[in-house]
C-alpha positions, 0 to 999 in steps of 0.5 A: 453492528460495526465490523471491526474484524479487519483492523487494517481496513478500518484504520484506512477508513478512519484515515480517509475520514479524518482527511475528509473532515478536515477538508469538508467539515463533515464526516463522509456519508460512508461512515456509519453514524453509530460508529463510536470511533467516528464520533470521537474523531470528530470530537477530538478535531473540533476540540483542537483549535490549533489545527486550523489548517494554517500549519499542516504539521499540527494536523499530521501530529494529531492524525498520527496520534489518533490512528495509533490510539485507534489501532490499539483500541481496534485490536480489543474491539476485534477480540470482543466482536469475535466472541459476540459473533460466536454467540450470534452464530449460535442464535442463528443456528437455534433460530433455524433448527427444527423443534426437536433440535431446539428442545435439544439445545434449550438447556444450553440456550437458557444457561447462556441467556441467564449468564449474560443478560437481565430479564429486561434484556431477554425475558426468558421466564416470560417466553417460557410461559408462552410456550403453553400456547399453540404458536410455539414458532412465533414465540421462538422467533420473538425470543431469538430476535430479542436475544440477537438485539441484546447481544449486539447492544451488549457489544456496542456498550462494551466498546463504548465503555472501553473507549471512554476508559481509554480516551482519558489516558490518550488525551493526557498523553496527547497534551504531554507529548503533542508539543514534543511530537510537533517540535520533532517534526519541525526539526525534520522539516528544517533538513529539507530547507537546509538540503534542497536536494531533498525537496527535489527528490520529493518533487521527482517521486511525487511527480508533481510536474506536468506529466506531459513534460516529464514523461517523454514519448518512446519512439518505436520504428516499425519496419513493414517490408512491402514484398520481395523483389518483383524481378528476382529470378529463380537463380537469385532465390536459391534457398529459404533461411531464418534471419532478420533481413526485412528486405528478404522476408517471405510474404507469408510472414507479413500475415502473422499477428504483429506481436509475433512478427516482432518477436520472430524479428527480434530473435532472427527467426523470420523466414527469408529468401537468401537473395536480397529483394529490390523493394525497400521496407517502409519505416514507420514512426510510432510514439508510445507513452512510457508506462508511468502516467499515473502516480504509483507506489513508493519503495524507500530503502535506507542504509542503516549500517554504522557508517550512516549513523549521526548526520546521515541518519537524520537526513535519511529520516527527514527525507523519509518523513517528507516522502511518507507525508506526500504518499499519504496525501496522494494515497500512494502505497509506501514500503520501507526497507532498512538494510545493513547486515540484513534487511528489514521491511515495514509496509507504510501503506498500513496506517497502524505502522506509521508510529513504528518508523521512529523505533524502526530506524533510530535503533538500527545503525550498526554493522556493515552493509549488504546491498545485494540483500536490500536489492533482492528485497526491493525486487521481491516487493516490486513483484507484488501486485500492489507495488509494481511500477513503483518509484524505488529510492535508495538512501545510502553512502553506496559503499557496497558492490554493484549488483551481481549479473542476475540481480542486474537483469531483474533491475533492467526488467523492472525498468522496462515495466515502468519502475524508476530507481533513484538514489540519494548518496550521503557522504564523500565516497561510494556510488561508483558503478551505481551512476549507470544503474540508477535513473538519477542520483542526488548527493549530499 
């Protein structure tokens, strides 16, 4: 029995299976051969010759259509499976019960079997007749075995029947809407060619360039004082105080762990003599890689206030589609925040949400802008384990105030952890103080 109870996990499996089949010409070995949806996916791909790989847009349209179709089906599969699992749990309980408890459950068991199965599925009358024999345990075991197999077979049949009924409607809608979806995606791609800044953003966030060139070393200077001056006299050393003068630090401080030493140094809590020593500390250069050598998550915040309607909306939508395509290809989590008077969010890492983008953005362009709430939402997402060290992109006219000090402090903290904040400014005004906050801002 295929487990369909976790819909998001199954959709992710089918998404990866689709990509694998397009690349290798076969389904991944991990996919169960008796999964009716896997078989149907293969049938759909084989019967669509236009997705020969020469035009990735056709492939993208078909994949989104299939995932959306599977999402609706899986919700129904899940409901049927939960009901079947209740019956399977009863079968297990009956099978493990003592003879006395089996007798108590017998009437209920008979009613369920008679209502749900034919004599060809579970021969209840035949098993009842065999109870006259001495080996009642073997009879009960055979009965529950047949009952369990019949329950699973009935569930599989119901799933396949539901797929067969639904796929005709899906195929008809795909024929009617597929070309329109394809043309819409092509219009989106035209914006990328019209505005080269959009491609630069996708390349930057995609981190397609050589990471050794993009990610520069952070040079850290370590000061390791040797000792206090050998010729310091009693008169010169009059007291001990706290500070960060490495020429006067007490030798005992040098024996503590390195991280504690630097913490006490940063907070000026090192114990030191009040008079200077003669020996100079050693200055050692350390090269530490910035913590961004792997491709992390993506958070896109799109301004959906009234000032962004029209052409800015289409540019933002085009960029988002390109970023989502790249995120799917690189298997990177992607999170979308739309903001105007209040922010809304959608987790695009879940395949079931891909189709929601159109309605999510196209009907949102009204009202003013609350940038503070948008940044608060972005920071909240960054603090989740899945989205730490992300690339954050804000698409807006930036006609809103700079963050308040507490929000700015949180942004700075996220930057030290590896997050990068980028911006695309659309329009003639705005930005102002945001040039100092963003790692980079592009303008259209």
